[in-house]
Each structure stands twice: as C-alpha cells, then as structure tokens.
C-alpha positions as CSV (number, residue, x, y, z in Angstrom):
1,M,-4.7,-66.8,-136.5
2,E,-4.0,-63.0,-135.8
3,S,-7.7,-61.5,-135.2
4,I,-6.3,-57.8,-135.0
5,S,-5.1,-55.4,-137.8
6,F,-4.4,-52.1,-137.7
7,Q,-6.4,-49.3,-140.1
8,N,-6.4,-45.8,-140.9
9,D,-8.8,-43.5,-139.8
10,E,-10.0,-40.4,-141.9
11,E,-6.8,-38.4,-140.5
12,G,-4.1,-41.0,-141.1
13,F,-3.6,-42.5,-137.3
14,W,-3.6,-46.2,-137.0
15,Y,-6.3,-47.8,-134.9
16,P,-7.0,-51.4,-134.1
17,I,-10.1,-53.5,-135.2
18,I,-10.9,-56.7,-134.3
19,D,-11.8,-59.6,-136.6
20,E,-14.8,-61.2,-134.7
21,K,-14.5,-64.3,-137.0
22,K,-11.0,-64.8,-135.7
23,C,-11.4,-63.5,-132.6
24,I,-11.3,-66.3,-129.6
25,K,-12.3,-64.2,-126.7
26,C,-9.2,-64.8,-124.9
27,N,-9.6,-60.9,-123.9
28,K,-5.3,-60.7,-123.9
29,C,-5.4,-57.9,-126.0
30,R,-7.9,-55.8,-123.3
31,T,-5.6,-56.7,-120.8
32,V,-2.6,-55.5,-122.2
33,C,-3.3,-52.4,-123.7
34,P,-2.1,-49.1,-121.7
35,L,-5.8,-47.7,-121.7
36,A,-6.3,-50.2,-119.6
37,K,-4.5,-49.7,-116.7
38,N,-2.5,-47.2,-115.1
39,E,1.0,-48.5,-114.1
40,L,2.2,-44.7,-113.8
41,D,0.2,-44.8,-110.4
42,K,3.1,-47.1,-109.2
43,I,6.0,-45.1,-110.1
44,K,7.6,-42.9,-107.9
45,E,8.4,-39.4,-108.6
46,E,12.2,-40.1,-108.5
47,N,14.6,-39.3,-111.2
48,Q,18.5,-38.7,-111.6
49,T,18.4,-35.9,-114.0
50,Y,22.1,-35.4,-115.9
51,A,23.4,-33.3,-118.6
52,A,25.4,-35.0,-121.0
53,Y,27.8,-35.5,-124.4
54,S,29.5,-37.5,-126.3
55,K,33.4,-37.3,-126.5
56,S,33.1,-38.8,-130.0
57,K,32.9,-36.2,-132.6
58,E,31.4,-39.1,-135.0
59,V,28.8,-39.8,-132.4
60,L,28.1,-35.9,-132.0
61,D,27.6,-35.5,-135.8
62,N,25.4,-38.3,-136.2
63,S,23.5,-37.5,-133.6
64,T,20.1,-35.4,-132.9
65,S,21.6,-34.1,-129.8
66,G,24.2,-35.3,-127.1
67,G,24.9,-38.9,-127.9
68,I,23.2,-41.1,-125.5
69,F,21.3,-43.2,-127.4
70,T,24.7,-44.6,-129.2
71,H,26.5,-45.0,-125.9
72,I,23.5,-47.0,-124.3
73,S,22.9,-48.8,-127.2
74,D,26.6,-49.9,-127.7
75,L,26.7,-51.3,-124.0
76,I,24.0,-53.7,-124.8
77,L,25.5,-54.6,-128.3
78,E,29.3,-54.8,-126.9
79,G,27.4,-57.2,-124.3
80,G,25.9,-59.5,-126.9
81,G,22.7,-58.0,-126.7
82,V,20.2,-56.5,-129.1
83,V,18.9,-53.2,-129.6
84,F,14.9,-52.3,-130.6
85,G,14.9,-48.8,-132.3
86,H,13.0,-47.0,-135.3
87,A,14.2,-46.4,-138.8
88,Y,12.8,-45.8,-142.2
89,N,11.9,-48.8,-144.3
90,G,12.6,-48.1,-148.5
91,D,9.1,-46.2,-148.4
92,L,10.3,-44.0,-146.0
93,K,7.8,-45.7,-143.4
94,C,9.0,-45.6,-140.3
95,V,9.1,-48.9,-138.3
96,C,10.7,-50.8,-135.2
97,K,13.6,-53.2,-136.0
98,I,15.8,-55.2,-134.8
99,A,19.7,-54.4,-134.4
100,R,22.5,-57.1,-133.6
101,T,25.4,-54.8,-134.9
102,K,26.1,-51.0,-134.3
103,E,26.0,-50.8,-138.0
104,E,22.4,-52.0,-138.0
105,R,21.6,-49.7,-135.1
106,N,22.8,-46.2,-136.6
107,S,19.8,-46.4,-138.6
108,F,18.1,-45.5,-135.4
109,R,20.0,-42.5,-135.0
110,G,18.2,-39.3,-135.3
111,S,14.8,-37.8,-134.6
112,K,11.9,-39.1,-137.0
113,Y,8.9,-36.9,-136.3
114,V,6.2,-39.3,-137.5
115,Q,4.6,-42.3,-135.5
116,S,6.5,-45.8,-136.0
117,D,4.7,-49.0,-136.9
118,M,5.5,-51.4,-133.9
119,N,2.9,-53.9,-135.3
120,S,4.8,-57.0,-135.8
121,V,7.8,-56.2,-133.2
122,Y,6.3,-57.6,-130.0
123,K,6.9,-61.4,-130.9
124,E,10.2,-60.7,-131.6
125,I,10.8,-59.2,-128.7
126,N,9.9,-61.8,-126.4
127,N,11.6,-64.4,-128.5
128,E,15.1,-62.1,-127.9
129,V,14.3,-61.8,-124.3
130,K,13.9,-65.8,-124.3
131,T,17.5,-66.3,-125.3
132,G,19.0,-64.6,-121.7
133,K,20.6,-62.1,-123.5
134,K,20.1,-58.6,-122.5
135,V,17.2,-56.4,-124.6
136,L,17.0,-52.9,-124.8
137,V,13.6,-51.9,-126.4
138,T,13.4,-47.9,-127.1
139,G,10.6,-45.7,-128.0
140,T,7.9,-43.3,-127.3
141,P,6.4,-43.8,-123.7
142,C,3.2,-45.2,-124.6
143,Q,5.1,-47.9,-126.8
144,I,7.5,-48.9,-123.7
145,D,4.0,-49.1,-121.6
146,A,2.9,-51.6,-124.3
147,V,6.0,-53.7,-124.3
148,K,5.9,-54.0,-120.6
149,N,2.6,-54.9,-120.0
150,F,3.2,-57.2,-123.2
151,F,5.2,-59.2,-120.6
152,S,2.2,-58.5,-117.9
153,N,4.2,-55.9,-115.9
154,K,6.7,-59.1,-115.0
155,I,9.4,-57.6,-116.3
156,P,12.6,-59.5,-117.3
157,E,16.0,-58.8,-115.9
158,N,17.5,-59.0,-119.0
159,L,14.8,-56.6,-120.6
160,F,16.0,-52.8,-120.8
161,T,13.6,-49.8,-121.8
162,M,14.6,-46.2,-122.9
163,D,11.8,-43.6,-124.0
164,I,11.9,-40.5,-125.4
165,V,10.5,-37.0,-123.9
166,C,7.8,-36.7,-126.2
167,H,5.9,-34.1,-127.7
168,G,3.4,-36.1,-129.5
169,V,3.3,-38.1,-132.6
170,P,2.1,-36.7,-135.9
171,S,-0.2,-38.7,-138.5
172,P,1.8,-41.0,-140.4
173,Q,-0.2,-40.4,-143.7
174,I,0.1,-36.8,-143.7
175,F,3.7,-37.3,-143.4
176,S,3.8,-39.9,-146.2
177,E,1.6,-37.6,-148.5
178,Y,4.3,-34.8,-147.6
179,V,7.0,-36.5,-148.9
180,D,4.8,-37.6,-152.3
181,L,4.4,-33.9,-152.7
182,Q,8.2,-33.1,-152.4
183,E,9.1,-35.8,-154.6
184,K,6.6,-34.7,-157.2
185,K,8.1,-31.2,-156.9
186,S,11.5,-32.0,-157.4
187,G,11.0,-34.8,-159.9
188,K,13.4,-37.1,-157.5
189,K,12.8,-39.6,-155.4
190,I,13.3,-39.3,-151.6
191,V,15.2,-41.9,-149.7
192,D,16.3,-40.2,-146.5
193,F,14.3,-37.5,-144.6
194,K,16.8,-35.6,-141.7
195,F,14.6,-33.6,-139.8
196,R,17.7,-32.4,-137.7
197,D,21.1,-32.2,-139.0
198,K,23.5,-30.0,-137.7
199,K,24.7,-27.9,-140.2
200,Y,24.0,-24.8,-138.7
201,G,24.8,-26.5,-134.9
202,W,22.5,-28.0,-132.6
203,S,20.5,-25.1,-131.8
204,T,19.8,-24.5,-135.5
205,P,18.4,-27.4,-136.8
206,Y,18.4,-28.1,-140.6
207,R,16.4,-30.2,-142.7
208,V,17.6,-32.3,-145.2
209,F,16.2,-34.5,-148.2
210,E,18.3,-37.0,-149.6
211,Y,17.5,-38.4,-153.0
212,S,18.3,-41.5,-154.7
213,D,20.5,-40.1,-157.3
214,G,23.0,-38.9,-154.5
215,T,22.0,-35.2,-154.3
216,S,20.8,-33.6,-151.4
217,C,18.7,-30.3,-150.5
218,G,17.9,-28.3,-147.1
219,E,16.4,-25.9,-145.4
220,L,16.3,-24.6,-141.9
221,L,13.7,-26.9,-139.9
222,N,11.5,-23.7,-138.8
223,N,10.9,-23.4,-142.7
224,D,9.7,-26.4,-143.4
225,A,5.9,-27.1,-144.1
226,F,5.5,-30.5,-142.1
227,N,7.5,-29.4,-138.9
228,F,5.2,-25.9,-138.8
229,L,2.1,-28.2,-138.8
230,F,3.4,-30.7,-136.3
231,L,5.9,-28.7,-133.9
232,G,4.6,-25.0,-135.0
233,I,0.9,-25.1,-134.3
234,D,0.3,-28.6,-133.0
235,C,-2.6,-29.3,-135.6
236,I,-1.6,-32.6,-136.9
237,L,-0.8,-35.0,-133.6
238,R,-2.8,-37.8,-132.7
239,P,-5.7,-36.8,-130.4
240,S,-4.8,-38.6,-127.4
241,C,-1.3,-36.9,-127.4
242,F,-3.1,-33.6,-126.2
243,A,-4.1,-36.1,-122.9
244,C,-1.1,-37.9,-122.6
245,R,-0.8,-39.6,-119.4
246,Y,2.7,-39.9,-120.1
247,A,3.5,-36.1,-119.9
248,G,5.1,-35.5,-116.6
249,K,7.6,-36.6,-114.3
250,K,6.8,-40.1,-113.8
251,R,8.2,-41.9,-116.5
252,I,7.6,-45.2,-117.6
253,S,11.0,-46.4,-118.5
254,D,14.6,-47.5,-117.1
255,I,15.8,-44.1,-118.4
256,S,14.0,-41.2,-120.6
257,I,16.2,-39.2,-123.0
258,A,15.6,-35.8,-124.5
259,D,17.2,-32.4,-125.9
260,F,18.8,-30.3,-123.0
261,W,16.9,-27.1,-124.5
262,G,18.3,-23.9,-122.6
263,I,21.0,-25.7,-121.1
264,Q,23.7,-22.6,-122.0
265,N,20.9,-20.7,-119.6
266,K,21.4,-23.0,-116.6
267,H,24.9,-24.7,-117.1
268,E,26.7,-22.7,-119.6
269,D,29.9,-25.2,-118.9
270,M,27.8,-27.9,-120.6
271,F,26.8,-26.1,-123.5
272,N,29.4,-27.7,-125.7
273,K,29.9,-25.4,-128.8
274,N,26.4,-25.9,-129.8
275,K,26.9,-29.4,-131.2
276,G,24.3,-31.0,-128.8
277,V,23.4,-31.9,-125.3
278,S,21.7,-35.0,-124.0
279,L,19.0,-34.8,-121.1
280,I,19.2,-37.8,-119.5
281,L,16.6,-38.9,-116.6
282,V,17.5,-42.1,-114.8
283,N,14.4,-43.9,-113.6
284,T,15.3,-47.1,-112.0
285,D,18.2,-48.9,-110.6
286,K,18.2,-50.9,-114.0
287,G,18.6,-47.5,-115.7
288,N,21.1,-46.7,-113.2
289,S,22.9,-49.5,-113.8
290,L,23.7,-48.7,-117.3
291,F,24.2,-45.0,-116.7
292,Q,26.9,-45.7,-114.3
293,K,28.6,-47.6,-117.0
294,I,28.3,-44.8,-119.2
295,K,30.5,-43.1,-116.7
296,E,32.8,-45.8,-116.2
297,N,33.5,-45.9,-119.5
298,Q,34.1,-41.8,-120.2
299,T,32.5,-42.0,-123.0
300,M,30.4,-38.8,-122.3
301,L,31.3,-35.7,-120.3
302,T,28.1,-36.0,-117.7
303,K,27.1,-33.4,-114.9
304,E,24.2,-34.0,-112.3
305,V,21.6,-31.3,-112.4
306,L,18.1,-30.4,-110.8
307,L,15.3,-31.7,-113.2
308,A,13.5,-28.2,-112.8
309,D,16.5,-27.0,-114.6
310,A,15.6,-29.1,-117.5
311,Q,11.5,-29.0,-117.4
312,E,11.5,-25.2,-118.1
313,R,12.3,-25.7,-121.5
314,N,10.9,-29.3,-121.9
315,F,7.5,-29.1,-121.4
316,P,6.6,-32.5,-122.2
317,L,8.1,-33.1,-118.6
318,L,5.2,-31.0,-117.1
319,H,2.0,-31.4,-119.3
320,P,1.0,-32.9,-122.6
321,S,1.0,-30.5,-125.6
322,T,-1.8,-28.0,-126.6
323,P,-3.0,-27.2,-130.1
324,Y,-2.4,-23.8,-131.2
325,F,-5.0,-23.9,-134.1
326,D,-8.3,-24.9,-135.0
327,R,-7.6,-29.0,-135.8
328,N,-10.6,-29.6,-136.8
329,N,-10.6,-27.0,-139.4
330,F,-7.4,-28.6,-140.6
331,F,-8.5,-31.9,-140.9
332,V,-11.8,-31.2,-142.5
333,D,-10.0,-29.3,-145.4
334,Y,-7.7,-31.9,-145.5
335,Q,-10.8,-34.7,-146.2
336,K,-12.2,-32.5,-148.7
337,K,-9.2,-30.3,-150.6
338,G,-6.3,-32.3,-149.8
339,L,-2.9,-31.8,-148.1
340,G,-1.4,-29.3,-151.1
341,Y,-4.3,-27.3,-150.3
342,C,-3.9,-27.2,-146.7
343,L,-0.2,-26.7,-146.9
344,K,-1.0,-23.4,-148.9
345,K,-3.7,-22.5,-146.8
346,Y,-2.4,-23.0,-143.1
347,C,1.6,-22.9,-143.9
348,S,1.4,-19.5,-146.1
349,S,3.5,-16.8,-145.3
350,N,0.9,-14.6,-143.4
351,I,0.3,-17.3,-140.6
352,Y,3.9,-17.8,-140.9
353,A,5.0,-14.5,-140.5
354,R,2.4,-14.1,-137.5
355,L,3.5,-17.3,-135.4
356,R,7.5,-17.0,-136.2
357,R,8.4,-16.0,-133.1
358,K,6.3,-18.3,-131.6
359,I,7.8,-21.3,-133.7
360,R,11.4,-20.0,-132.6
361,K,10.6,-20.5,-129.0
362,I,8.5,-24.0,-129.3
363,L,11.5,-25.3,-131.6
364,K,13.5,-25.0,-128.4
365,T,11.3,-26.7,-125.8
366,K,9.0,-29.1,-127.8
367,V,11.3,-31.2,-130.0
368,L,11.8,-35.3,-129.9
369,K,14.8,-36.1,-129.5
C-alpha cells in the first residue's frame, strides 16, 4: 500500500507526509529524494549553447518562444516514443501527463506558471521505459532530478530528459484561488489560462482567459495580478526556490530550454521579427544526438552562441530568485484575510506604479518557458 501522500501547507505548497502505519521502513523514499544527494557535483560546466526558432508558423504561433519543445518532442513521437509533459486538467490544475500523439502533446505547449503535480507519474515513466521505446520527460530541473533518482541514476539509454531554465514555482493553491476569484468576477468558468499569448509579439506577453462559453478576455501579462505576485515581487514562490541548487550553468538534463531574452542585443539576425526565440543548452551526448537531428531536419533556424550571451538576461543561469518584497507579511495577511484582500493590498496601483519599470525588466529576464 502507498505510505506517502501529499498535503498542502499554510502557503498552499505540497509536502510529502509518511503514514507510519503503512511504512515498511525500506527508506527508498529517502534514497531517491533529490535533497538526499547532489548529483550536480558530478556534472561539468560544459554546454553547447544555441539560439533557435521554428520555420513553421503554426509551431511559432502555438509556442511560448521559438518552438524547440515541439520539434524535440516530434522526434520522439515520430520514432514511436512517448512524451511526458505538463497540461491543465478539467479543474485548471497543472499535472504531468503522457502523450503518445502530437495532438495529445499539443496541450503541453505554452508556459504554465504554477507547480505541476508529478505525484502518480513515476511508475508510468518506468513502465514506458521498460518497453524499450524512447521516452522524453520534461519539467523543472528538480522534477527531472527526481525522475533520474527514481532510476537510482542508472539512466536507461532510451530515457531522454529536458528541463526549463526555471524562475521558481508559485503556490498552486494561490493560483487555484486566483482562478476562482476571476470566475466569480466574470460569472464564467475559465477552461484555459494562457499566460503568454503572442497577440502583441513574443516580448510583450498577453494573458488570456478562455471561457467555457467560447468567449475570452485578455490583458498584458504585466497587468495581471497573479503574475505580479509571482514574477513582479516574487513573494509567492516556494521557499526552496530561493536557495535552488539547480540555478546555474550546471544542468541536470540532457537539454535545457528557455526564452532567449535579449537576443536582439547580441544576435540581431536571430530576433525573428519578435515571434519568439528559444535558448537551448545541450548538456549531454544524448541531448546532442537529439539536437543534431533537429539541425539535419532543418525544421529550425539555429545559431551557436556563447552561454554568456544568454546569462545576462536569464539570471536563473547564474543564481536563484530573490524576493523583492517581504513574503512573510504577505502570507500572514493571506492566512488571516484571504487572497482577495492581498490582491488589493499588494497589487494596488500605488505599488504597481513604483515597481512598473522593475516588472518590465523582470518580464524580459525571469520568464519560464
């Protein structure tokens, strides 16, 4: 019987709870936990760094940046493999799921700024790996490390991993409550929450709510209150994100991907008319084998660049996030008075006016792919 479950703490983050009555004292949970050992110490700081964007209008239009996720996952799916990615379920909870077709995979595309639930997927990954087919697992660096630890770091040859250059994960509970507040405000059910539509281009993200009646509404992402708490003042990130061991040049996956913010200042020829450019770090021989096929297939325009060209506007390649506001005060107010009160207090026009310039800068430097 399963002896571990996950429960929310007062900030709305999941933490594992061991049922001592069911526990058989095997200690496997402790040996596979990413916090129990640091595999990054074994990794060399050697990456091949690329800027790239898709030659397909459909892929660009439906990708947050340059479309690298679609093309890498296409390689796996076209070879008869499967892809594990992250999508909303019917309640707008972000969960890790399996895709066996491109149509199923398409729900994984696009940024989702909330912690994804991996709770029941590890056994499914293992079962797919045992079939011998190629398996691609995507996620945040800590999620990928957990998957690798599940295999005791004896990584099967047919398992490929790809992580995002991560800013940190905000509270799933706060995201859920924010969606509830927006639904009450509109009187409609939100069926999709698009953080970064390209209505005004890649570098000017546009947040869109899609409703069950077929209508939608949107606003610039830097005007969205949830984004302000998450990306503007960093006060709703998981506490461990502020000491993230995965922030830096050492990468845990075969390939790391992100937005190539600032590309127009370093490589103007790759700016792609503001339609989106991916940053790609090829970290292993397995990762290189996938990326070389992308180049051979000529589905993307690619250019090898210096890692330093990307680090200037992608700070998680240098260090973890730092809160710009007193998050303790925020969560005291949240626990006592609720999210609605906090949105009025912390996302007011006065605070927003003081931090407007900072947010605009952050939006170009701290966005999850």
